[in-house]
C-alpha positions as CSV (number, residue, x, y, z in Angstrom):
1,M,-9.6,-34.5,4.7
2,D,-8.3,-35.4,8.2
3,K,-9.1,-34.6,11.8
4,I,-7.3,-31.2,11.7
5,D,-9.4,-30.1,8.7
6,L,-12.5,-31.2,10.5
7,I,-11.5,-29.3,13.6
8,I,-10.9,-26.2,11.5
9,L,-14.4,-26.6,9.9
10,N,-16.2,-27.2,13.2
11,T,-14.4,-24.4,15.0
12,L,-15.2,-21.8,12.3
13,Q,-18.8,-22.9,12.1
14,K,-19.2,-22.1,15.8
15,D,-17.5,-18.8,15.4
16,G,-16.2,-17.7,12.0
17,R,-13.9,-15.1,13.7
18,T,-11.9,-17.6,15.7
19,P,-8.3,-16.6,15.3
20,F,-6.0,-19.1,13.5
21,T,-3.7,-18.9,16.5
22,Q,-6.4,-20.2,18.8
23,I,-7.3,-23.1,16.5
24,A,-3.6,-23.9,16.1
25,K,-3.2,-24.0,19.9
26,S,-6.2,-26.3,20.4
27,V,-4.8,-28.7,17.8
28,G,-1.2,-28.4,18.8
29,V,0.2,-27.3,15.4
30,A,1.7,-24.1,14.1
31,E,-0.6,-21.2,13.0
32,S,0.9,-21.4,9.5
33,T,-0.4,-25.0,9.3
34,I,-3.9,-23.8,10.1
35,R,-3.6,-20.9,7.7
36,S,-2.5,-23.1,4.8
37,R,-5.1,-25.8,5.6
38,Y,-7.8,-23.0,5.7
39,A,-6.6,-21.7,2.3
40,S,-6.8,-25.2,0.9
41,L,-10.3,-25.8,2.2
42,V,-11.4,-22.6,0.6
43,E,-9.7,-23.3,-2.7
44,R,-11.3,-26.8,-2.9
45,G,-14.7,-25.3,-2.3
46,I,-15.2,-27.1,1.0
47,L,-15.3,-24.0,3.1
48,R,-16.5,-20.5,2.5
49,T,-17.1,-17.7,5.0
50,I,-20.5,-16.1,5.0
51,A,-22.6,-13.9,7.3
52,M,-25.8,-15.5,8.5
53,I,-28.8,-13.1,8.9
54,D,-31.7,-13.7,11.3
55,P,-34.6,-12.9,9.0
56,F,-37.0,-12.3,11.8
57,S,-34.8,-9.6,13.4
58,I,-35.0,-7.6,10.1
59,G,-38.8,-7.9,9.6
60,Y,-39.1,-11.0,7.5
61,N,-41.9,-12.6,9.6
62,S,-43.6,-14.9,7.0
63,P,-41.4,-17.9,6.3
64,A,-42.8,-20.8,4.3
65,L,-42.0,-24.0,2.7
66,I,-43.4,-24.4,-0.8
67,G,-43.7,-27.8,-2.6
68,I,-43.8,-27.4,-6.3
69,S,-44.9,-29.9,-9.0
70,V,-43.4,-29.3,-12.4
71,E,-44.1,-30.6,-15.9
72,P,-41.7,-33.3,-17.0
73,G,-38.4,-32.3,-18.6
74,I,-38.2,-28.7,-17.4
75,I,-37.4,-29.0,-13.7
76,N,-33.9,-27.4,-14.2
77,A,-35.3,-24.4,-16.1
78,V,-38.0,-23.9,-13.4
79,A,-35.3,-24.2,-10.7
80,E,-33.1,-21.7,-12.4
81,T,-35.9,-19.1,-12.4
82,I,-36.8,-19.8,-8.8
83,K,-33.3,-19.7,-7.4
84,S,-32.9,-16.1,-8.7
85,M,-35.7,-14.9,-6.5
86,P,-34.4,-12.9,-3.5
87,E,-37.0,-14.4,-1.1
88,V,-35.6,-17.9,-1.7
89,S,-33.2,-19.2,0.9
90,Y,-33.2,-22.9,0.0
91,L,-34.2,-24.8,-3.1
92,V,-33.9,-28.6,-3.7
93,L,-35.0,-31.2,-6.2
94,T,-36.9,-33.8,-4.3
95,M,-38.0,-37.4,-4.9
96,G,-41.5,-37.6,-3.6
97,G,-44.8,-35.8,-3.8
98,F,-43.1,-32.6,-5.1
99,D,-40.5,-32.0,-7.7
100,L,-39.0,-29.0,-6.0
101,M,-39.1,-27.8,-2.4
102,V,-38.4,-24.1,-1.7
103,E,-37.9,-22.2,1.6
104,V,-38.8,-18.5,1.4
105,F,-38.6,-15.6,3.8
106,C,-41.2,-12.9,3.2
107,R,-42.0,-9.7,5.1
108,D,-45.7,-10.6,5.7
109,R,-48.6,-12.7,4.3
110,V,-49.2,-10.2,1.5
111,H,-45.6,-10.5,0.3
112,L,-45.8,-14.3,0.7
113,T,-49.0,-14.4,-1.4
114,E,-47.3,-12.3,-4.1
115,V,-44.3,-14.6,-4.2
116,I,-46.5,-17.6,-4.6
117,T,-49.1,-16.3,-7.1
118,D,-47.2,-13.7,-9.0
119,K,-43.8,-15.2,-9.2
120,I,-43.8,-19.0,-8.7
121,Q,-47.1,-20.0,-10.1
122,S,-46.6,-17.8,-13.2
123,I,-43.5,-19.7,-14.2
124,K,-44.0,-21.8,-17.4
125,G,-44.2,-25.5,-16.4
126,V,-45.3,-25.1,-12.8
127,R,-48.3,-27.4,-12.4
128,S,-49.1,-26.7,-8.8
129,T,-47.8,-25.5,-5.4
130,E,-48.5,-26.4,-1.8
131,T,-47.5,-23.9,0.8
132,L,-46.7,-24.8,4.4
133,V,-46.5,-21.6,6.5
134,I,-43.9,-21.9,9.2
135,G,-45.4,-21.1,12.6
136,K,-42.4,-21.7,14.7
137,I,-38.8,-22.5,14.0
138,F,-37.2,-24.9,16.5
139,K,-33.8,-25.0,14.9
140,Y,-32.4,-22.5,12.4
141,S,-28.8,-23.3,11.8
142,Y,-26.1,-23.9,9.3
143,L,-24.1,-25.8,11.9
144,W,-24.3,-29.3,10.4
145,Q,-21.0,-30.9,11.0
146,P,-19.4,-34.1,9.7
147,E,-18.3,-36.6,12.3
148,M,-15.0,-35.9,13.9
149,E,-13.7,-39.4,13.2
150,V,-12.3,-40.0,9.8
151,S,-13.2,-43.5,8.8
152,T,-11.0,-45.5,6.5
153,K,-13.3,-48.5,6.6
154,Q,-15.6,-49.2,3.6
155,K,-19.1,-50.3,4.3
């Protein structure tokens, strides 16, 4: 991956509908170069185009983070069950007070309570959960970007 690839990634993160001609012009290369680089990034699984929905604008007003403690040896099985739930937007294995951390978007507190008690806590192997109800989101973005400089130095 070089600087041109990073420019493609960063540009499309800001606006996924940016024309290849515009990216090519900003980089100083032919549109065909951008098109082939884009295809390569997609093929290698580095880039995929998605639509990002604002959950609040469609009535999902009870977001929460849920820490989950799981019995040893079955974290993967529990995670597989949780990741299939439509309310789950983010699920990670953590190294700390919880085995799994889940972000959910629910319509309201009743829906959130159902997700926790009826779905998550009923999974075999779930020991306990701790829910942090999100009161305000200061940053909601998938705009993480790698540094523009490509380093060849080893640390």
